[in-house]
C-alpha positions, -999 to +999 in steps of 0.1 A: +736+528-371+753+560-361+742+563-325+747+546-292+730+552-258+758+553-230+744+532-198+761+560-176+741+590-189+708+574-199+697+609-219+731+617-234+741+602-268+777+597-281+790+589-314+814+556-315+837+553-342+840+510-358+877+504-343+871+526-310+877+504-274+888+472-292+912+463-261+886+477-237+858+455-252+882+426-248+887+428-215+851+433-208+843+402-218+872+383-199+860+399-170+825+383-177+839+349-167+862+360-140+836+363-116+826+328-119+856+310-131+864+301-090+834+289-086+835+251-103+801+236-102+781+263-077+747+266-092+731+302-089+703+298-072+683+326-100+684+359-111+658+376-090+636+399-108+666+415-126+679+388-150+670+366-175+697+338-167+704+323-203+721+292-219+731+281-254+739+251-268+744+233-304+731+203-299+742+182-330+708+169-325+684+173-300+661+149-305+680+119-280+690+146-258+658+160-247+655+146-214+691+156-206+683+197-220+654+190-196+671+180-169+699+210-178+667+234-175+654+222-143+688+225-126+702+253-138+666+274-139+671+289-171+648+314-187+660+316-219+675+288-241+690+291-274+695+260-294+709+251-329+717+223-354+684+209-337+679+184-365+642+191-362+618+188-391+582+201-391+564+171-385+581+173-350+561+197-329+561+178-299+599+173-297+605+207-279+569+211-261+586+214-228+563+222-200+565+258-188+581+273-217+572+285-252+589+272-283+600+296-313+614+270-339+630+275-374+638+237-390+657+235-421+634+232-453+659+210-472+683+185-465+692+168-434+706+190-400+706+224-393+675+241-375+673+265-350+651+269-322+640+294-286+627+284-257+613+314-234+596+308-198+562+314-200+561+343-173+581+363-197+560+380-225+578+371-258+566+380-295+579+365-323+600+387-348+598+375-380+602+405-398+641+405-386+650+371-399+648+360-434+638+327-457+672+319-469+691+320-431+685+296-403+675+321-374+650+327-349+640+363-332+619+373-306+612+403-287+612+401-251+591+424-228+597+436-195+575+453-164+591+488-177+581+481-216+617+485-224+619+450-248+651+433-255+655+417-292+673+385-290+683+359-320+695+324-322+714+318-356+729+290-372+753+300-403+767+266-419+801+257-426+809+266-466+782+290-464+785+311-493+791+352-491+753+352-499+745+334-466+768+360-450+749+392-466+714+380-455+727+373-418+743+406-417+714+427-429+690+409-400+717+420-376+713+452-392+672+450-388+673+439-354+694+469-341+685+497-362+653+507-335+682+514-305+666+480-285+692+458-267+698+431-291+711+401-281+727+374-305+741+342-302+748+312-319+773+290-343+789+308-369+815+288-380+834+315-384+872+323-375+882+351-360+907+362-337+886+382-314+914+397-294+921+424-323+892+417-340+909+400-371+894+383-398+916+365-426+891+362-456+865+384-471+839+366-453+852+373-416+862+406-423+827+414-431+814+400-404+832+421-380+827+452-398+793+445-395+792+437-356+809+471-353+786+488-374+754+476-347+778+483-319+775+444-312+803+428-289+811+395-289+822+384-258+830+343-258+867+343-250+875+305-245+870+282-267+836+260-276+846+236-298+881+220-293+903+249-298+877+274-317+858+299-308+824+291-332+798+295-309+793+333-302+772+356-278+770+392-287+752+421-275+753+458-282+751+469-249+777+444-233+776+461-195+740+437-196+756+409-198+772+393-168+788+362-151+792+342-187+807+310-183+812+279-214+799+243-198+805+210-207+787+200-240+750+183-243+752+148-243+773+137-273+773+169-287+811+182-298+802+222-291+798+229-252+772+248-236+776+289-231+753+302-200+750+340-192+730+368-176+715+390-191+703+421-171+663+424-175+637+434-151+608+414-150+582+406-126+578+379-101+577+345-112+539+344-115+521+334-148+492+323-164+499+290-178+479+263-202+467+234-182+445+206-198+411+204-188+407+166-184+371+166-170+360+180-205+380+161-226+363+141-252+377+108-246+352+088-270+369+110-300+402+102-289+394+064-289+380+064-321+406+087-337+432+064-322+414+032-336+419+039-369+458+041-371+474+015-385+499+010-358+512-017-377+525-003-405+534+033-382+556+016-363+574-009-383+613-012-393+616+014-359+637+004-326+620+006-294+628+039-288+617+058-318+586+034-317+579+049-284+585+088-294+560+080-322+538+069-298+543+097-280+538+122-312+508+105-319+490+109-281+506+146-280+486+150-310+456+138-301+457+154-269+458+189-285+424+178-308+400+166-281+412+175-245+406+216-244+430+239-219+428+269-197+444+292-182+458+286-150+472+312-123+501+295-108+534+303-088+566+287-085+580+259-113+572+228-131+587+197-113+598+165-135+591+135-110+619+115-134+649+144-123+657+123-089+685+131-066+703+107-086+703+122-119+710+158-107+739+147-087+751+127-122+744+159-142+767+178-115+794+149-113+795+152-154+798+192-152+827+187-123+847+161-146+841+185-180+859+215-154+892+193-143+900+179-179+892+216-196+922+229-164+946+197-173+944+190-202+953+154-196+940+126-215+933+107-187+911+140-174+889+134-207+887+097-205+870+104-169+848+129-182+833+106-213+826+079-188+807+100-169+789+114-196+776+077-208+771+073-170+747+102-171+732+094-200+722+064-187+706+074-150+686+099-170+673+074-193+669+045-163+652+073-141+628+083-172+619+044-181+612+036-148+586+065-144+571+060-175+567+026-164+550+038-137+527+056-151+518+028-180+510+000-149+488+026-132+472+043-163+436+025-157+435+042-117+455+073-126+451+084-162+455+120-151+491+116-141+495+098-176+481+129-198+497+154-179+529+139-186+524+136-225 
């Protein structure tokens, strides 16, 4: 790509060299965080119609962190969530079935670990861009359509440690495909690559090629804070960096050793009014559902599993059966879905966790790190307790209120 549209003059096209304005790019990235650095744990109320609030995280297995992720999404009111290292498999389709969001996933086909996902709020029109991705790269690409028909291509990429140079080349090809049509392109992910972003210097051949690839696509890397120990491994890149603001490195999700990253992407959209799919419980084939469930050998299915694993297995079976026997329809709704188990205590615990993380990040003291880890465990227990309490209430009232049970699955 040899041309870049300059925002100040929409009709003007200029040429930019690969090494132009390195200092300016870094300063711009630093300014993204300065506007929020003094706000502590203050949560923004939303982005209105002119922005998408985006969260990125390396989950290091999302299976045992889904409840905390849901809580983070609801509290932060995120429109798009990018996830790497999901550790999900193809038979776990329901794991990221988060109400109100469309899930795009690519699981690792061979071996354990890896996997990427992108969650997009249903109100935002989105389509999968399978033409950008390749079979040999753990990535997912989606095109978001705004109210004026101007589209944004967004991708989540995971490059495993010690990847071959061939994998690196294929990632470069994906970046080139995403950028070549002149659309706004945003890419986030864990690239496991060490680059001195202040001067865009990579010591190894793969690092140098990666930096050159970004420069060829006019992609600017915008994260300047370490997000795993002292390294910057999780990156956010855009070919129109002025559209990204309020970038912030947050606390990790659950026990992950990577910090989350949030930012706002300038994006004009309609108000949060949408068509969502809801269950037509009055038209469900419950006889067929009972017969289907009666054919399952539960002893064999649940043998050798912990209580938590048994519950997850049960949820998966119920969800799949529900999809088969209960039809859905579109329902025009306003507002956001709620989670009854997301109580004030859970919200306060999550905010306390973020506060302890910010204190530890500022001081670097071992005592503050211990306080953060204690709060992390407290938050996990609080979420689990409230979720179990809510699910117990659903189970005890299932005969009188089966509607609430199936709506929650």
